[in-house]
N, C-alpha and C positions, 0 to 999 in steps of 0.2 A: 504493500500500500504506500510505502514511503521510499523515496529515492535516496541516494547517497549524496552528501554535500559535494558539489562539483568544484573542488579547489585542490590543486596539487600542493604537496608539501614543498615543492620547489617554487617559490613565489615568483622568481624571475621569469619562468616560462609562461605562465598563464595570466598574470595580473597586468592590466594596462598601466601605462605610465601615470603616476599620480600628479595631479595639479599641485604645484608647490608655491604658488604666488601668495598664498594666505598664511604661510608659516609664521609662527609667533616671533616677534622681535622684541626682546625684553631688554630695555636699556639699563645699564648700570647695576647688574645683580649683586656684585660684590660690594659696591658702595651702599646699596640699600641695607644689606645685612650688617655691614660695619656701622652704618648710621643708627640702626635699630639697637645694636649691642651697646654703642656709646651712650645712647639715651637711657637705656636700662641701667647701665653701670653708673652713670652720673647721678640718676635719680636715687639709686640704691645708696651710693656713697653719701649723698646729702642726708638721707634718712638715717644712715648709720652715724653720721657726725652729730645729728641732733640727739639721737638716743644716747650716744657716748657722752655728750655734754650734760645731759640730764643725770646720767648715772654717776659721773665722776664728781659731781658737785660736792659730795661729802665723803669722797674716797670710794674707790671701786672694790667691791668684795668679789670673791670667787663666784658667788651666786649671781651677782650682777653681771660679771663677765660672761657667764653662761647665757644669761638672758640676751646680752648683746649679740652673741654669735647666732643664737636661734632667730633673733629679730632680723639679722642681716639676710639670712637665707629666705625667710618667709616674705620679707619686704621686697626682695629681688623678684619673687614670683608675682607679687602684686604689680610691680613696676612693668614687668614684661606684658602682663595682660592689659594694663592701662595704656601703654604706648601702642600696642596692637589695635586697641579700640580707637585710639585717637587718629591713627593713620587711616583706619577704615572709615571713620566718620568724615574726614576731609575728602577722601576719594569719592565717597558716595554723595557727599554734599555737592561736589562739582561734577558728578557723573563721569568720573575718569576710570578707565579700565585699570585694575591694579597691576596688570602685567605690562601692557604696552604704554600706559599712562596717557592714552589718547581718549578723547571724548567718545563715549559710547553712543552709537547711533543704531543702525540696523544690526541684526544678528551677523556675526562675523563669517559664518560658514554656510549661509543659507542657500547659496547658488552652486555649491560644489556637488557634482554628481557622485553618487555612491557606487564605487566600482569594486568593493570588497565584500567578503562574507564575514558575518559576525555571529558568534555564539553568545546567547544569553544564558548564563548558568546560575542556577539557584540551588545551593546546598541546603538540605533540610535534615533535621534530626529529631524524630519523634514529635513533630509539630502537629498543630490542629489542622487536619487535612482540608476541611472545608474552607478555612480561611486561606490556606496556601493556594489552593486551586482557584479560588475567586480572584486572588491577586494576579495569578498567572493569566487567567482569562481576560481580566480587565486590561492588563498590560499588552497582551497580544492583540486585542481588538483596537486599542489605541495605536499600536504600531501598524496594524493593517490599514487604519484610516489615513496614514501618511502616503500610502501607495508604494512603500519600500519594504514591505514585509518579506518579499521573496529573497532579500539579502540577509535575512536573519534566521537562525534556528534556535529553538529553546530546549534546554536540557534541565530536567529536574534530577538533581544528583542526591539520591537518598542515602543517608547513613543511619536510618531508623533501625533500632534494635528491637523494638516491640513488634512482634509478628502481626498483631491486630492493626497497628498503625500502618505497617507495610502493606497489608492487604487492602486497607482503605485507600492508600496512595495509588496502588495499581488500578483499582476499580475506578477511582475518580479520574485518573489520567486517561484511561481508555475512553471514558465518557467525554472527557474534554476533547480528545482527538476527534471524536465523532461530531461534537458540536461546532468545532472550529473548521471542519472540512468546508472548503469554499470561501471561508472568511479570512483565515490566516494562511497566506501563501508560503510561509516558511514551513519548517518541519519541527515536530515535537518529539522529543526523545526522553525516555525515563530509564535511569540506571540506579540500581540499588547494590551497594557493596556488601559483601558477606562479612567483612570485618572493617570497622571504622577506624583503621590505623591512622594516627595523625590528626584525628578530628577534622575540623573544617579545612585547614590548610592541606591535609592529606587528601581530602575529597577533591579539592581543586587541582592538586598536583596529579592525581589519578586521571582526571579529565584531560589535562594538558599532555600527559604522556600518551594516552590512547587516541584521542581525537583532536588534539590541539592543532595538528598539522593541517587539518582541513580549513582552518580559519586564520585570518590575520589578527582579528581582535576578539576579545570577549568582554561582555558587560556582566559584572558580578552583582547579583542581588541577594539580599537576605530573605528569609522566609516571610518577613513582614514588609518587604519592600514593594513599592509600586512606582513605576515611571511612566511618563507619557511617551508616546511614540515620537513626538517632536524632540524631546530631550535626548532620546536614544539616537535618532538620526543626526542630531547636532553633534553628539559626542563622536560618532563615526566620522563625520565630515571633518571635525577638528583633528582627529588622529590622522586621517588621510592627508590633510594639508601640511602637517608637520612631521616629517619622517624621523625626527629626533625625539618625539614624544613617546614615552614608554607607558605612561599612565596619566589619566585625567580624572580627578576626583570632583564630584559634585557635592552640594550641601544638602543632605537629606533633611526635610522638614517634618517634624512629628505631626500626625493627623489622626482623625477619628477618635479623639480622646473624649471620654464621658465623665470621669470623676473630677473632683475639684483639683486634685494634684496633677492629674493628666492634663487638664485644661490649662493649669498654671504653666506646666512645662511647654505645652504647645504654644501658648501665647508668648512666653519669653523667647522661645526659639524663633518665632516669626519676626519678633522685634529686633533681637540682638544678634542672632546668628549670621545674617548677611553682612552686618557691619564688621563683626569680629573676623569672619572668613575673608572679607576683603582686605583687612589689615594683615592677616596671615599670608594671603596670596602675594601681597606687595613685598614683604621682606623675605619670604621663603623662595619666591620666584620659581625656578625649576627644581627646587629641592623640597617640595611640599610633602605632606604626609598622605598615606593611604589609610582610610578608615575601615577597610574590610568589605565594603559593599557600596552599591550605587556609584560605581566607577567603571571606566573602560580601560582595558589593559591590552598592550600589544603582546600577543600570545607567544611568539617566538622569543622575544626578549625576556618575558617572564619565565619561560621554560628553561632558557639557557642560564639565567642569572639568579633565580629565586628558589633553588632547591635548599630547603632549610636543614641544617645539621641538628643533631642532638648535642646540647651543650654539656661539656664535662662537669662532673660534680653532681651533688644532690640538689633537689629543689630547696628553696625557691629560685636560686640563681642558676642552677643546672637543670638538666633534663630537656624535655621538649620545649621549644619556643612557644609561648602562649600568645602574647600579643604579636602575632605574625605580621600584621599589616604594616606597622611601622618599619619592621625589619625588611620586608619585601620592598618597600619604597626606598629604603636606604641602599639595598643591593642593586636595584635598578639604577639609582643615581651613581653608585660606585662604578658601574660599568659604562657610564656615559650617557644613559638615557635621561630625558627630562621627565620630571614628575610635577604636574601642575594641579592647582586647585582653581576651579572655575566657580566663583561665588555668584556670578550673574546668571548662570544657567538655571532656569526654573523647570519645574515638573519632576523633581526628585523627592520622593516621600518615603517615610517609614513610620512604624508605630513603636511606642516606648512603654515600659512598665508604668501602670497608672496608679501605683501607690508607693509610698516611701519605702516599705520593706522590700518589695520586689525590685525597686530601683537600686537600693544599696546592695542587694544580692548580686546584681549584675556588676556593680562597681567592685565587688570583692574579686571577681575574676579579672577584671581589667587592672585592678591594683597590682596583683601578683605579676601579670604580664608586663606592666610598665616598670615595676621595680626590677624585673629581670633584665631590663634594658641597661641598667647601670653596669652590668657585667660586659655589655657590648660597647661601652664607650671607647675602649681601646682596640676594637676590632680593626684589623689592617685594611687600609685603603678607603675607609669611609670619608665622605665629605664632612667638613667642619659643621655645616648646618644640619647634617643628619645626626651628628653627635649631639648638637644642641637640641634637636627635636627629641632625642632619647632623654636628655637631661630634663627638659621641661615636662615631658610626659611623666617621668618619675616624680618630679617635684610637685606635680599636681596633687599627688597623694601624700607625699612626705610633708608638704606644707601644713596639712591638717595636724599631723603629729607634732610638728614644730610649734605651731600656734598653741596647741593644748599644753605642751610642756612649758612654753614660755608663760602662759597665763598661770599655770600652777606655781612655777618658780616666782613669778611676780607676786602671787598671793602669799607664798612663803616668806618672801622678802618683806612685804608689807606687815605681815604678822610678827615677824622677828623684830622689826623696828618698833612696832607698837608694844611688844612685850619688854624689850630691853630699855625702851625710853631713850631720851636724848643724852648722849655722852658729851658733856661740855669739856671734860678734861681727860686726856689720854693717860697711859701709864708714864711715870716719870715726872720730872719737874716741868711745869708749864705756867708761864706768867698770865697769859690771856686765855679765855675759854674758846672752844671751837663752836662758833654759832652755826646752827643748822641752816642749810641753804635749800630752799624749795623753789625750783624753777617752774613755777606754775604756768607762765606764759609759754615756755618752750614745750611743756607737756601738752597744753591745749593745742598748740600749733601742730605738733607731731600727730596727735590724735585726729585733728581736723584734716590734715593732709592725707592720712591713711583712709579715713572715711570718704573724703572727696575722691581719692583714686578708685575706691570701690563703687561709689554711687554715680560719679560723673558719666561713665560709659552708659549706664542705664538712662540717664537724662538725655544724653545725646542721641541714643537710639530712638527715644520718643520724639525728639526734635525732628529727626529725619522723617518720621511718619507724618508729623504735623505739617511739614513743609510741602508734602505731596498730597494734593486734594483727593485724588483717587485712592491712594493708600490709606489716607485718614478715614475715608468712608468704609473701606473694607474691614476696619477695626471697630466699626460702629459709630464713627463720628468723633469729634473732639472731646466732648464730655465723657463719653463711655471709654474712650482710649485713656484719658487722664485718670479716670476712676480705676480702671483696670490696672494701670501702671502703679498707682498708689497701693492697691491691694497686693499686687505682685511683689513690690518692694518690701512691704510689711511682712508678707508670708516668707519671703526669702530670708529676712532677718531672723524670723522665728525658727526656721528649720536649719539655718546655718550651723548653730551649735550642735544640733543632732547629727548632721552630716559630718561635722568635725570629729565628734566622738567616734562614730562608726568608722570613718576612714582611718583615724588614729589606731583604733582597735585592729583594723584589717592589716595595717602596716606591721604592727607588733606581732600579730598572729602569723603573718607571712614570714617574718624574720625568725620566728620560733619554729618554722617548718610545719605548721599545721596544714593538712591537705585541704583541697578545695573540691567542690562538686561542680561537674560540668553537665548538669541536666538541661533540658530545653528551657528556653526563656519563657516566662509567663507573659503572654501577649494579649489574651482575650479580656483581661480586666477582672478584678474581683474586689469586693469590699472586705477590709480588714476588720475583724470583730474587736471589741474593746479588750476581750480576754487575750487575744493574740497580740494586740498592741502592747498590753501591759507586760506580757511575757518577754517581749523583745526590747522594751524600754525601761523595765523596772530598774536595772542597774544604772542606766543613764540618769533616771530621775533621782534615785537614791544618792548617787554621786553628787548631783547638783544640790540636793538638800544638805549634805554634809559640807560641801564646799561653801555654799552660801551661808550656812549657819556659822561656820568657823570664821568667815570673813565678817559677818554681822557682829559677832560677839567680840572678836579679838582685834579687828581692823575695820571699824564701821565706815570710815571714810573711803576705803578701797572697795567696800561692798557696792557702792553706787556705780563704780566703774565696771564692776562685774555684772550688774543687773541685766543688761541686754543679753548676755550669754546665759545667765541662770534662768531667765524667763522661758526660753525655748526648751531647756532641759526639764524644767518642772512641769510643763504642760505637754511633754512629748507624747504620752499615750493618747490623750484625746485629740491631739493634733494629727497623729498618724491615722487614727480611726476616722475622724470626720473628713479629712482630706481624701480618703479613699471612697467616699460615698458618691455613687452615681446620682442619687437624688439631689445632693447638694450641688453637684456639677451642673445638672440640668436646671436647677433653680438659678444658679449664677448666670447661665446662658440666657434664661428668660429675662433676667435683669440687665442683660447687655454687658456682663463682666467676662473678661477673657475671650471676647469674640476674636476670631482670626479669619484671614482671607480664605482659608480652606473650608470654612463654614459659610461665610457670607457670599462668596463667589466660588463655590467648589468647581474644580475642573471636571471635565467629562469623565476622566478615568476614575476619579474618586466617587462620582455619582454612580457610575457603573459598578464599582466595587461594592458599594453599599447595597445596591439592588441585588447583586449576585449573592451576597451574604444573607440577605433577608429571604430570598426565594430558593436557595439551593437546597436540594434534598440529598440525602446520602445515596451514593451510587452503589449498585449491586455488581459484583464481579461478573465479567463476561467469560463464559466457559472456554471460548476458543481464542482468547486474546493473550498474547505474550508480548512483552516489551521488545521493540525492534531498535537496534542500534547500528550505526555505520560500522563497517569493518575497521578493526583496529589498525591504525597507522602509527606504530610506536615511534616515539621520539624520546631520547634520553633526557633526563632532567638531572644534571650533575649537582651533587651536594656542594654547597659553597663553604669556604673557610671563613669562620668568624673569630677564631682564636689565633694567637700569635705562634702557638706551637703547632707544627705540621703533624697531623695524625694520619695513620694509615687508614684507608677507607675500606671497611669490611662490613659485614652485616651488623655488627654491634654499633657502628658509628653512622649508619644511614638512618634516614627518617622515612616514615610512611610506607615501609615494606617495599622498597624499590626492587630488591632482588626477588622477593616473593612474587610481586606483580609480573616481573619479567619472566619468571619461571612459568607462571600460569599462562602468559601469552604465548610463550614458545611451545 
């Protein structure tokens, strides 16, 4: 019923000559990165100088010296995020492309004919089958509407270990093939591995070895991803136009959220993500990151350069590479390929966990993967910006631990000073007393600067929306937008201490070698009961009570500085419970709170997705249906070296069962 993809593995024989007049020209990439680093370091140095001046007023103790070191690292992270947002704001204000720095007019690649074949690959692992198939169907129909569907093939790459889920997948895929006959002119393939070696990266690597030679590009989607056909064809045209592009990442926007927390994340992403991504694209230029999905990749480059090794040593820093996407982007860049982030490309969507508990469970996996990157900072041949991306990714989680330790040490210092009292005379003879110096103005200035660096990007994101009449209306108008922004900021302040505690706990547990679970992500949404919320937040609240009580009794002046942190900890359980309520989320929507463009002006692909989810019935297995796949055209995926010691490559040092796969194929 289905033909074989007509593309030779020898690209030079069958592919027509690519148009190259639209290749990206990125002026001054090194100067941009250097300027960004100088801004971050200068801002950090200023903050450190202010903190040092405050601490040294009455002599610096070992405790205060520790606080200064922790503050330096945490403040550097804030400075990096702040300047990224500032650059993004300026570029979007003047409608400048972050890569070319030219005024953005029409789509850059709208007229280039598509002359390649692209595989759309979706790895799945014990997912909700009906939602997965609905997303595939909506995406395929959107792609068919562009008239270019014959240039694409869709692969559902299953790693499902539950036999019942696997049976549902096969039945639903067979039914999907029947429904899309005559609609989607590409081909639909289903493959289930008998062993999910290497998890998701192993799944993708298996596809590249077996069938990657048929395609020049692949678009990688997650199980909850949805993309418009226009976005996909734009990505293909962009890759065709730039022969040096190895990967182009889009900015996936969360959609279809129902709970209060989910709608909070959805609203914040719509407002702030484009601005932040624009800033990232500006200073990262051709050394951007890969986020694991909703991106297009040059298959041959990926196959040749992104075979991941097993790192020597025990977890958390050894073993299989967990956050594979950052590493794959770094490997592509190491071999000379450009890795871009396209923040202006619309039509890329995803779904996120819609309650705090499931959200932080996902962060637990990401935290271990990002901390593992610290071991790769010295990997041979990596570009400096790739190393910086590794460092910033790890610091995103380390900073929570640093802030927590710094706050605890500051509390201990305040309590110590309150208990010992003021020492006017030191040991030995002293004619005049040591009068205590309290630099109130400097303390207020430093706190104000820190708060300003955290809140100013939020304000500027709102300003950008207010300056665009159409964008303003898609968020419900000026009044609703401002009201939503105020509630979003307040809620962010309340949950920030909870997230800080969780992330700090994750970092400590990872460093202690505690194992992690890699089950399927919760995507369909659920309400957290108060009992469950209490079970997961009891320690957080108890710690907040003890902490706040000690500060109130022993250092009451310092207590008021801690109050914003303590408030979120003390109400953690009801906050987690209420924010997971779909009823509260729907009530907020009726009141115009957290309205987003994906709701007020939903694109056709999201409307179709919702329709399919509401109407889809479970498919029954077809007795005579068996999955069809193209003949294997094996291509080696060499394992890359990421350590400075050259190691012999044998079965113990390979990843994803490379030799096992080859033996099965042969």
